C-alpha positions, 0 to 999 in steps of 0.5 A: 568272509561271511555270505552277506559280505560275498553277496555284497562284493559280486552285487557291486561288481554287477552293478559296475559292469553287468555283462562282463566280457574278456579280453581275448578276440574270437568268433567261434569256440574252436577260435576261443579255444586256440586263444586260451591255449596260446595265453598260457604265459602270454598276455590277451594283447599279445595273443590278439595281435598273433590271432588276427592274421592267423584266424584270416588265414585258418580259423577252423580245425581242418584249415589249421591242421592243414597249415601244420606245425611248420605253417602255424609257427610263424603266426605265433612266434612272438608269444612264449613257448610258441614251438610247444604251443604249435605242436599241441594246437595241431595235436588238438586239431587232430583229435577233434577232427578224428574224435569230435567232427571238428567241433569243440566238445562241450564236456570237461574230461573231453576238453582236458584230453586235448594237448594244451588243455589243463583244467583252467583252459576247459573252465574258460571254454566251458564258461565262455563259449558254452555258458557254464558256470565254471569259475577257472582260477588263474594267478589273478583270481587266485591272488584276489581270492586270498588277498580279499578273504573271498575264497582262500585256498592254498591252490588253484583248485582248493580256490576254484572249489571254494568260490563255486561252493561260496558264490551265490548262483546268480553270479557264477557265470560272470564271476570269472570275468569280474574277477580277473579284470579286477585283478588285471587292472585293480588288485594287482599283485604288487601296490594294489589300487585300493583307493580306486577299489570298488570293494575296498570297504568289503575287502579283508586284505590287512595290508591295503595301500593307504587312501589318498588325502 
């Protein structure tokens, strides 16, 4: 895909949604971090249902750490892998309290050192909480980058590197949200809604669903 076409894609996303927002509910970098840890192999809606009552009870590293694994599990029991996530979250709170003064670090290496935090989660926190121009590649963005020709790559890291290389700077802050929302609601895995796609004519996917007559 040439640079002009990539720019046109982002310009359309920006025109349609100038200030995109994710669907996880949070009121602080810490709440975002916990929500993103919980969102692995889970929907944002299911995470929000769990964190609403949880954050009323405990929404700081100190309060969650005091809750402990046994106290946290009932709040997140509806989420997949909840036992492992509970252990990771309490361990993360312990590290935040001991090494970072109870604050979420604005540093990739420090974030990825937290239990349950990988590159994608670190990118989400850096982008959304701290306004860094990172692009977290989840299954939706990986699919779109390859399907459209925007930034094809054999694995998430390759796609991330190409997106960072080929996305004009003015669009990097919001690229993650535009792409993930597009993948979640329009460019879905099976039977994508090509007829409702605002970048249909710019997309290089050969298997577009037929236009409605």
